[in-house]
N, C-alpha and C positions, 0 to 999 in steps of 0.2 A: 492140367486137374482137372476133366468131365464135374459142370458142373450140374448138379439133378435141379428137377423144378420143383419149386415149393405152391402146394396149394394150399388156398384160404374158403376151406366150406363151411354150412352153419353150424356149431357146434348139439350137440344131439346127445341124451342120453348113454347113449353104447359109446360115447369118445370119455367118460366122467374116472374110467379109472384108470386111462390113461394121463391124465388132468389132475388127476391123482396125485400120478406120478411125479406128474411135473413142479408136483408146490410142497410133497418130501424131495426134493432136489433142490430146490430154492430152500430150503430149510424153515419151509411154511407149518403150522399147528396141523392143520384142515383135515378133518375125516373125511370117506366117503359121503358121507351125511351131511359137512357143511358146500357139500359142492351141492349136493343135489336140495338143497334149500337157494343156495343162491339162484342158481341155474332154473327153476323154478319161477322165478320173478324175475328172470332174463331173458333176454337175447343174445347170442353170442358167436362165436369164430376160431373155428381152429385151424391150424397152419399142420399140413401133412405132406410129409417126402417119404413118400416109398411107403405106404401105408402105416409109418408113427407119425403120432403129432406129437411135434416140437414147441408147440407154443397156442397159447389160448390170452382170449380177450371174452369178455360179458359186460353185459350192457341191460343196466336198467332202470325203465322209466317210470316216472312214478306220472301217471296221467301228462299231462304236457306240459307240467309247471318245470320240470327236470331231470337229468338222468344222469347214474352215475357211473364210470366205467367201472371196473372190476377183475380181480386174478388176468391181469396183463402179467402174462410168463414167456418166453424164449429159453428151450433148454441153452443150459451153457454150450454146448458146443456149439451153437449154432447165433453165441451171440457176434455183435460186430460185421454181421451183413445186410441192416436192412429190416430185416425182420418184424424185429420192437411198429417200425414205422410201419408197413405194412397193415400191418395190424391195426396203431394206430387210428390208420384213413378207413377201416374198415366199421371200426369203432361211431368215431366220426360218422358216416353213411349210415350206420343203423337209428344213432342218435336224431337224428334230423335236425330240426332248429332249436333242439332242449338245450336249455342251462345245463352246463356240465363240471361233474363233479368227480373229484377225483383226489385220495390219500397217497403221494407218492414215496419210495425208496428215494434215497441220497441220489444212487445210481441212475434214474426212472426222472431225472429231473430234466437233463437238458434235450430228451426227448419229447417230456410234455409242454416242455416251454419252447417248444419251436415248431408243434401244432396247436399254441395261441395260450396254454393254463396259465394262468400264475401261482403265484404262492401268496397267499392269503393266511395263513394261520400255522399250528402244528398240534399233530396229534400226539400226546401222553400216552406211552402203555404203560401200562402198570396189572403187576400180580404176580402171583405167590397164594404160597398156602397162610393160609388165614387163619384165628387163635378163635377163642372163647369172646364171646362181648354177650351184650344186655342186648335183648330186644325195645328195641325201641315202642316209646307211645306214639299212639296218632299213625297209626300204618296198619294196615291191613288187607290181607290176600285180594282180587279184583276177583271180581265176576263175571256170571257172561254179560247180564246186561250194561256192566263200564267201555266199552272195548268200543263203542260208539265216542266215548268221552275221552279215554284214550285216545282211538283217534286222531279227534279235533286238537285233541293238548295237542300230539307230535307236530300237526301236520302246522300249527303258530308260530312252535318252535324251530319247525326243520325246514319251511318253509314252502312246502311241497305236501302231497297229497302222497302217507305211504301207508294207506290203508289195505293194502294186502300185504306188505311185510306186517304192519299189525296182526294179520288173521294169522299169518303164517310161524310165526313167534307164539301167538294163542296157542297152535295146533300142537307146538312143540313145546316147550316152553310157560311161564306161568310170567301173570303181573301182582303187583302189588300198589297199591293208590293210600293219598292222602287224602280222607272229606274234609271238606265244613259247608256248615247247611246245606247238607246236602249231595252237594255238588263235588265231585270229583274235578280236583284242581295240582291233581302232580304224580305221576306213576316212575314203576321203575319193570324192571323186565330182568331175567333169569334162563337160560340157557346151555343144556349144554355145549360146548363148545372144544376144538381141539385136544385140549390136554385134561380139561378140568367143565370150568361151565363163566362162560360170561355176562355183569352185570350190563342191562343196556339196549333203547334207552331208558335215561332217564331225567325227566322234566319237571322242575318244581319251578316254582315263586320265590323263591332264594336260597340262601345256603344251608340253614340248618334243615329246613324238607327236604332240599336232596344229598345229608346226611340219610337224616332218618330213613330215606327211601332204601341206598344203598345200604345201611345197616339193616336194614330188617329181612337182606339174604345173604347180610355175611354173619348175623348171629347164628343164622340155621345150618349154616354150611361151614360149624367150625371143625380144623384140622383137615380143610380138602382147596382144593385148588382152583383159587376164581383166577377171573382177569376182569378187568374195565380201563374204557381208555379214554380220555377226557383231555380236556386242554387245560394252556395255565392258565387263562382270564377266567374262569371257574372257579382258581383258589382249594377245591380238592386234594390235589396233590402230598398235599404237607399230612392231612389229615388219613388219607388211603391207605400211606406206605406204613404208619404207625399203626395199623390194623391188621401192616403184615405183607402189603399189594405194594412191592418195591417198583418204582420206576425201573424200568426193566430198554429204554431205545425211544424216540419220538420218528415220529412221519409227519410230511407235509403235506396240510391241506391246498389244492389248489381248485380252480374256480376257472372257466370260461365269463364271469360275470357275478355280478356282487348280489348278494339273496338277504333282503333285512327277515329280522329274527324276530320274534317278537318279543313287545319292551319287559313282559313282563313275566319272560319263563328263560331258567338258563339250560342250556342241550347238554349234556354226557355225551361224545359222536359216537353213535353205535358202529364205528368203522366198518361202511358200506367198500373200504377199497379194498388193500390188499390186507388191510390188517384180519379185523374179528370177523368181518363177513366176508370178507374171499372179494 
């Protein structure tokens, strides 16, 4: 049987339709608009066989602080032929010397371990149609002048400068904030994604603030499909389930280095990998 050549080329907007088809084949919920958002913030590679896109990978760099590897997809007919490894090798070249992060499925775990990643935690995907709840006190919609403070809080919680991402969320979604003594001390975000909308990132000084920031958006979306990705150590899981956001699956957080988080913040993952960001 003749082996066809597979070329790796730069990911450009003209490849978005084919990439979207691959994510639908994989059962992912991403819309074309979700792909557009992550591509605008990233560099990437597509694998091409006979003018057909058979694989994708995107690398989102946050200045020189770190990078995340996203949207690693191989056409189901091409799996087991080493294409995933070729895509990961290309992603590592794009990322350079930055510390790396990704969120893996169980199926992808062996590949990522081979290229130097190690497991550091678990992401809990919670989603569903939310019911009615009271609007929490002490949370208010953010305004344009809050964006710099939101980006600074996010940087301290995430451990990297994601100001470009924060600006992108502002352009398509909305933020809510908690203020104390005139200072923004916590925030949450909401934007359209997949089947409905996704809440995140969320950065808060304590669990009660995190619940209030999330509840702000739940209270505004009764009867709507929402998603949030969090971690077990936040303690939010049972409370989210009570609001209609059932735990529907886990993913594996992986990194090439340990990154310290701010001691005074709790960050709910924005899912910059294969789940909610893409």
